[in-house]
TINUNU-482523 format. One record per residue: residue in one letter; z, y, x negated of N, C-alpha, C in turn. Coordinates in steps of 0.1 Angstrom, whole numbers, plus 5000, padded with zeros to 4 digits. Layout:
AZYXZYXZYX;...
end
This chain:
M500049884992500050005000500050124991;Q499150224994498950344985499650464992;T500850494986501750594992501050734991;E500350764980499650894979498650914990;V497950804994496950815005497650835018;L498750765020499450765033500150895036;L500750965026501551085029500751195037;P499551235032498751335040498451285054;L498151155055497851105069499051105078;I500251085073501451095081501651235085;G501351335076501451475080500451515091;Y499251455090498251485100498651425114;L499151305114499651245126500751325132;A501651375124502751455129502251585136;L501251645130500651765136500051735150;V499351615151498851575163499851555174;F501051505170502151485180502751615184;L502851715175503351845178502451915189;L501051905187500151955197500351885210;S500651755210500851685222502051735230;V503151755222504351805228504151945234;Y503352035227503052165233502252145246;A501252055246500552025258501351975269;Y502351895266503251845276504051955283;R504552055274505252165280504452245289;K503152265285502252335294501952265307;R501952125306501652045317502652055328;T503952075324505052075334504952205342;K504152305338504052425345502952435355;G502052335355500952335364500852225374;E499952225383499752125393499251995385;F499951885388499751765379498351725376;L497651685387496351625386495351715378;N495251845381494351935374494851955360;E496051965358496551995344496451875335;Y496951755340497051635332495651585328;F494651585338493351525336492251625333;L492551765335491451855332491951985324;G493251985321493752105313493552235321;N493552225334493452345343492152415341;R491052335337489752395335489752525327;S490352515316490552645308489852645294;M488952555291488452545278487452665275;G487552725263486652815259485452755251;G484552835246483352785240483552695227;F484452745218484752675206485452545209;V486452545218487152415221486252325228;L485352375237484352285244483452225234;A482952295224482052245214482752135206;M483952155202484652065194485051935202;T485451955214485951835222484751745226;I483651805230482551725234481851655222;T481851725211481351665199482251555194;A483551585193484551485188484651365198;T484451385211484451275220483251185218;Y482051245215480851165213480851095199;V481251175189481351115175482551025174;S482350905171483450805172483450715159;A484150595161484150495150482750455146;S481850455156480450415153479850515144;S480150645146479450745137480150755124;F481350725122482050735109482250605102;I482150495109482350365103481150275105;G480750255118479650165121478350215117;G478050345120476750405116476550415101;P477450465093477350465079477250325073;G477950225080477850085076476450035078;A475750075089474350035091473450105081;A473750225078472950295068473050235054;Y474250185051474550115039473649985038;K473549915049472849785050471349805051;Y470849905059469449915061468750035054;G469550125048468950225039468750365045;L467950445038467750585042467050595056;G466250495059465550505072466550515084;W467750455082468750465092469350605093;V469350675082469750815083468850895092;L467550875090466550945099466850905114;L467050775116467250725129468550795135;A469550815127470750875133470551025137;M469551085132469251225135468651235149;I468251125155467851125169468851175178;Q470151165174471251195183471551355184;L470851435176471151575175471151645189;P470151615198470051695210471151645220;A471951555217472851495227473751595234;I474351695226475251795231474451885240;W473351925236472452015244472051955257;L471751825256471351755269472551745278;S473651705273474851685282475251815289;L475451925281475852045287474752115294;G473452095289472352165296471952105309;V471951965310471551905322472651905332;L473851865328474951865338475652005339;G476152055327476752185326477152265338;K476452375340476852475350476852415364;K475852335368475752285382476952195384;F477252105374478252015375479652085377;A479852195369481052265370481252335383;I480152395388480252465401480652375412;L479952255413480252155423481752105422;A482152085409483452025407484552125412;R484352255410485252355415485252365431;R484052345436483952355451484652245458;Y484552125452485252005458486651975452;N487052065443488352035436488351895429;A487251865423487051725417487851715404;V488551605402489351585390488651485381;T487951385387487351275380485851275383;L485151205375483651185377483451115391;N484251025394484150955407484351045419;D485251145417485351255427484051315430;M483351345420482051405421481051315428;L481051185425480151095431480451075446;Y481751075449482151065463481751185471;A482051305465481651425472480151435475;R479351385466477951385467477351285477;Y477951155475477251045483478150995495;Q479451035495480250995507480350845509;S480450765498480550625499481750565491;R482650505497483750445491483450325482;F482450245487481950135479481450175466;L480650285466480050335454481250375444;V482250435449483350475440484050355434;W484250245443484950125437484050065427;F482850055429481949985419481850065406;A481850205408481750295396483150275388;S484250275395485550265389485650135381;I485250025387485349895380484449895368;S483249945369482249945358482750025347;L483350145350483850235340484950165332;L485850105339487050045332486549925323;V485649845328485149735320484449785307;A483549885309482749935297483650005288;F484650085293485550165284486450065276;F486749955282487649865275486949815262;G485649785264484849735252484749855242;A484449975247484250085238485450125230;M486650115237487850155231488350045221;T487949915224488249815214487649835201;V486349885201485649925189486450035181;Q486950135188487650245182488950195175;F489650105182490850045176490549965164;I489449895164489049815152488749905140;G487950015144487650115133488850175127;G489850215135491050285130491850185121;A491950065125492649965117491949935104;R490649925104489949905092490050015082;L490150135087490350255079491650245071;L492650215078494050205072494050085063;E493349975066493349855058492649885044;T491449945045490649965033491150075024;A491450195031491750315023493250325019;A494150265027495550285024496250155021;G495550035021496049915017497049855027;I496949895040497849845050497149725056;P497849605058497149495064496649525078;Y495549465081494749495094495649495106;S496549395107497349385119498349495120;Y498949535109499949645109499249775111;G498049795105497249915108496849935122;L496549815128496149825142497349865151;M498549815148499749855155500050005154;I500050045141500350195139499350285146;F498050245145497050325151497050325166;G497150205171497150195186498350255193;V499550235187500750295193500650455192;S500250505181500050655179499150705190;I497950645192497050695201497550695216;A498150575219498650565233499750655236;L500650685227501750775229501350915231;Y500450965221500151105222499251135234;T498451045238497651065250498451055263;A499350965263500250955275501151075277;I501651135265502551245266501751375270;G500651405263500051535265498951545275;G498251435279497151445288495951515283;F495151575292493851635288494051745278;R495051835280495251945272495451905257;A496351805256496551745242495251695236;S494451625245493251575240492251675235;V492051785242491151885237491651975226;L492951995226493552075215493451985202;N493751855203493551775191492151755187;D491251755197489751745194489351865186;A489851985189489552105181489952095167;L491252045165491752025152490951915145;Q490651805152489951685146488551725143;G487851805151486551855148486451925134;L487452015132487452085119487751995108;V488651895110488951805099487651715096;M486951675107485751595105484651675097;L484551795100483551885093483851895078;L485051925075485551945061485451815054;G485951705060485951575053484551525051;T483551545060482151505058481551575046;V481651705045481051785035481651745021;I482951735020483551695007483151555003;L483251465012482851325009481451315004;L480551375011479151365007478851424993;I479451534990479351594977479951504966;A481051444969481751354960480951234957;V480351174968479451054966478251084957;I477551194960476351234952476751254937;Y477951324935478351354922478751214914;H479451134921479851004915478650914912;A477550924920476450844918475450894907;G475851014901475051074891473951164896;G474051214908473051294914472251224925;L471551304933470851244944469651154939;G468951204929467851124924468250994918;A469350994910469850874904470250774915;A470950824925471350734936470250674943;V469150744946468050694953467350584944;E467250614931466650514922467350384922;K468750394922469550274922469350194934;I469350264946469050194958467750124958;H466750194953465350144952465350014944;S466150014933466149894924466849774931;I467749804940468349694948467449634958;D466749724965465749674975464849794979;P463549784975462649904978462649934993;K462949845002462949875016464049965020;L465049975012466250065015465850215014;V464650245008464250385008462950405016;S462650305024461450315032461850355047;V460850405054461050455068461450335077;E460850215074461150095082462550045080;G463150065068464450015065464449865061;A465549825056465649685052465449595064;D464749475061464449375072463449435082;D462849555079461849615088462449635102;I463749675102464449685115463949805123;L463449905117463150035124461750035130;S461449945139460149935146460050045156;G458850065162458650165172459450135185;P459550015190460349995202461850015199;F462249985186463650005183464050155183;L463050235177463350375176463350435190;A462450395199462450445213463750405220;S464150275218465350235224466550315220;F466650335207467750405201467850545206;W466650615208466650755213467250755227;I466850655235467350655249468750625250;L469250525241470650485241471650585236;V471350655225472350745219471950895221;C470850925228470551065230470351095245;F469251065251468951095265470051025274;G470350905271471350835280472750885279;V473050975269474451025268474751115280;I473751165287474051235300474851155309;G474651025309475350935318476750885314;L477250935302478550885297479650965304;P480550895312481550955319482551045311;H482951005299483851075291483251205285;T481951215284481351345280481051425293;A480651355304480351435316481551505321;V482751445320483951515325484351635318;R483851655305483951775298483251895305;C482151855312481351955319482052015332;I483151955336483852015347485252075343;S485452095330486752145326486652275317;Y485452335316485352455308485652575316;K485852695310486352815317485252885324;D484052915317483053005323481652975317;S480653045321479253015316479153055301;K479853155297479853195283480353085274;A481353005279481852895272480852785270;V480052755280479152645279477952685270;H477552815270476452855261476952845246;R478152895244478652885230478852735226;G479252655236479552515233478252445229;I477152475236475852415232475452445218;I475552565214475152615201476052555190;L477352575191478352525181478352375181;G478252315192478352165193477152105186;T475952165187474752105181474852125166;I475352235161475452265147476452165141;V477552135147478552045143477951905142;M477151865152476451735153475551715141;V474851815137473851805126474651775113;I475751845111476451825098477151685098;L477751645109478451515109477551405108;M476451405116475551285116474851275103;F474251375098473551375086474451335074;G475551405073476451385062477051245061;M477551195072478251065072477250955069;H476050955076475050855074474450855060;L474250975055473650985041474750935031;A475950965033477050915024477050755025;G476850705037476850555038475650495031;A474450555032473250505026473350515010;L473850625006473950644991475050564985;G476050534994477150444989476750314983;R475550274987474950144982474850154967;A474550274962474350284947475650274940;I476850304947478150294940478850164943;L478550114955479249984959478149884964;P477449824954476249744958476549614965;D477849564964478149424968479149414979;L479249514988480149504999479749395009;T480649305013480249195022480449245037;I481249345039481449405052480949545052;P479749575057479249715056480149825062;D480949785073481749885079482849935070;Q483049875058484149925049483550025039;V482350065040481750155030482450295029;I482650355041483250495041484650485036;P485550405041486950405036487050365021;T486150275017486150235003485650344994;L484550414998484050534991485150634989;M485950665000486950764999487950734988;V488350604987489250564976488650574962;Q487350544961486750544948486350674943;V485850764952485250884947486151004948;L487350994954488251104955489651064949;P490351164944491751134939492551084951;P493651004949494350944960494851044970;F495451154966495951244976494851304984;A493751344977492551394984492051294994;A492051164990491551054998492351055011;G493651075010494551075021494251185031;I493951305025493651415033492351385041;F491351335034490051315040489851185048;L490851095046490950985055491151025070;A491751145071491951205084490651235092;A489551255084488251285091487751175099;P487451055094487050945103488150905113;M489450915109490550885118490450985130;A490151115127490051215138488951175147;A487751135142486651095150487050985160;I487750885155488150775163489150815173;M490150885169491250925178490751015189;S489851105186489351195197488551115208;T487751015203487050935213487950845221;I488950785215489850695223490650775233;N491150895229492050965238491251015250;A489951045248489051085260488850965269;Q488550845263488350735271489550675278;L490750685270491950645276492350725288;L492150855287492450955297491550935309;Q490250915307489350885318489750755325;S490150655317490450525323491750545332;S492750615327493950645334493650725347;A492750825346492350905358491650815368;T490850715364490150625373491250535380;I492250485373493250405379494050485389;V494450605385495450675393494650745405;K493650825401492950905412491950825420;D491150735413490050675421490450545427;I491550475422491950345428493250355435;Y494350405428495650415434495650515446;L495250635444495350735455494350705466;N493250635463492350595473493050495483;S493950405477494550305485495850365491;V496550455484497750515490497650665489;P496950725498496650875498497950955499;T498950905506500150985508500951005495;A500650925485501350935472500951065464;I499951135469499551255461500651365462;K501551355472502651445473503751425463;N503751305457504851275448504351285433;E504451405428503851435415504551365403;K505851345405506651275395506251135394;K505951075405505550935405504150915399;L503251015402501951015397501951025382;A502851115377502951135362503451005356;R504350935362504850805356503750705356;I503050695367501950595368500850625358;S500550755356499450785346499850755332;S501150785329501650755315501750605313;Y502250535323502350385321501050315320;S500050365328498750295328498050325314;T498250435308497750465295498450375285;L499750355285500450275276500050125277;I499950075290499549935292498149915287;L497150005290495849995285495849985269;G496650065263496750065249497249935244;A498149865251498649735246497649635248;L496849635259495749535261494649555250;L494449675246493349705236493849645222;L495149655219495649595207495349445206;I495549385217495249235218493749205216;A492949285223491449265222490949295208;A491549385201491049415187491649335176;W492349225180493149155169492149075160;N491049025165490048945157488749025158;P488449115148487249195149486049135144;P484849175148483549135142483349215129;Q482249175121482049235108481349375110;M480549395120479849525122480149565137;I480849675138481249725152480249805159;I479149845152478249935158477549875170;W477249735169476549675180477449665192;L478749635190479649625202479749765209;N479849875200479950005206478650045214;L477450015208476250045216476149965228;L476649835228476649755241477449825252;A478649875248479449945258478850075263;F478250155253477550275257476450245267;G475650145264474550115273474950075287;G476050005288476549965301476950085310;L477650185304477950305311476750385315;E475750395306474550465309473750405321;A473650265320472850195330473450215344;V474750235345475450245358475450395363;F475650485354475950625358474850725357;L473850705348472850805345472150855357;W471450765365470650815376471450875388;P472550805391473350875402473851015399;L474151035386474551175382473351275382;V472251235375471151325374470451355387;L470151245394469451255407470351315417;G471651285417472551345426472651495425;L472451545413472551695410471251765414;Y470151695411468851765412467851715423;W468251615431467451575442468251575454;E467951665463468751685475468651565484;K467551485484467451375493468051245488;A468651245476469251125471470451095480;N470550965484471650925492472450805487;S473450765494474350655488473650525487;R472750485496472050355494471250355481;G470550465478469750475466470650465454;A471850545454472750545443473350415440;I473750345451474450215449473350115444;S472150115449471150025445470850045430;G470750175426470550205411471650155402;M472850175407474050145399474149985397;V474049915409474149775408473049705400;V471849745402470649695395470749725380;G471049845377471149885363472249815356;G473449805362474549735356474349585354;V473849525365473649375364472449335354;I471349415355470249385346470649405331;Y471449515329471849535315472849425310;A473749385319474649285315473949155312;L472949115320472248985318471448995305;L470649105303469849115291470649125278;A471749195279472549215267473349085264;S473849015274474648895272473748785266;F472548765271471648665266470648705255;K470848835251470048885240468548875243;I468148915255466748905259466149045256;E465049045248464349165245462949165251;I462749255260461349265267460549365258;M459449305253458549385244459349445232;D460349385227461149425216462049545219;F462149585232462949705235464449655237;H465349745234466749725237466949715252;A467949645256468249615270468349745278;I468749855272468949985280467650035286;V466450005279465150065284464749995297;P464649865298464249805311465349825321;S466649835317467749855327467649985334;L467450095326467250225332466050235340;L464950175336463650175343463850105357;L464449985357464549915369465649985378;S466650045372467650115379467050235387;F466150305380465450415386464550375398;I463850265396463050205407463850165419;A465050095416465950055426466550165434;F466850275427467350395433466350455443;L465050465439464050515448463850425460;I463750295458463550205469464750205479;G465950195473467150195481467350325489;N466850435483466950565490466050575503;L465050485504464250485516464950435528;F466050355526466750285537468050355540;G468350465533469550535536469350675543;K470350735548470250865554470550975544;N469951085546470251205538471751235539;P472451265527473851285528474151415535;V475351425541475751545548475951655537;Q475351765538475351875528476651945528;S477351945540478552025541479751935538;A479851885525480951795521482151875521;P483351815522484651885522484851965510;K485352085511485552175500486852135492;E487752065498488952025491488951875491;L488651825479488551675477489751625469;T490851575475491951525468492051375467;V491751315479491651165479490451135488;Y489951015487488850975495489250945510;S488551005519488850985533488750835537;K489550795546489550655551488450635561;
end
């Protein structure tokens, strides 16, 4: 165990908890549901940019993505840049219209929005179950990434690292709620930026310069410096699939969409788009390039996901490594707290209050249920992450795709197509979710495309066909949406 590496990390975690305590004190002064799950819709532009970027950038971006770049070469760095418009698409497509409707209906969760738009309880139940299942897989990936960081960089055994990481995340999310999440996201976004720049510079310097690093990689395998990548993985269908999966499809991710109903005003969303995109450029390019060039320094890693934490230890002094260990840790923590909070909101608001609507008057009980559900989910995730795979990026993309296949078209068409109705939305969600689950589970590739491409296409067709058999939704939906009507 490396004490010099651990001390700065302990200080960072202490700061995270202090912000959570501050958020808890603010939470006690507001109406529980809006404060705990949305931070009273008070985010400014800088915080919005940091929280939506930090939520999107995860263990896959700081551990799995650089690990793939290490294995497949510089072509994967170019592939990663496909993700750059993700923030612009999320805030631009959903953004203002989503926020206006959320305020009109007093919506707290994504499923509140879906119910207000489509007036279907079955749709909400299906969406809730789909969200919880997919989030469980996605959060398991983040737990694995955090434990691997502590194992590789700090010398903590994987099981102990998993316990430390999991307990810390569950506690500070349960205590502080949404406000703690976004305040920590702002801190974590700054840490990620600084850590990425310093690590990339250190890797290039340690490799003897950019040219020397590329030459070394070329000598290992010429395909590592080709556009196609090692094993010719970067084919046309793969590129198209990846663009849909990690860029266009991001519009349908619930934990990024909920950020679009919690900012303060239109000025905030404009600043959020600009700042968020700049941060995305630096993080995606810097981390993936560091992973690819790391092959010149560490040519024989058997687990590619260990490249970033191993590089930190090798190219930085121990104390500095501890400071910058917080960068990938921040990326992972910010994503987990967003997904944990969204899962808790789904359990409390979309499932519990839908079944027991009178419980909305008992805010103390709601607070307890929200905190307990977060802690219980955290415990289940610890169990699920106990025996990890070698490369977590594929598991993360699997969970991403499942969420997109279910939520993308109901969100986008619900906002921009007045005639979209519940039959169409349910048809699209069910077909998208089932087709994606089948194709992904049995590893079926149609014309070499990832499962997300045919799933979204068939989901869209099912939405249009189902819409023919439904009635146009009532446009005068209730302005105060607290629980779903019986």
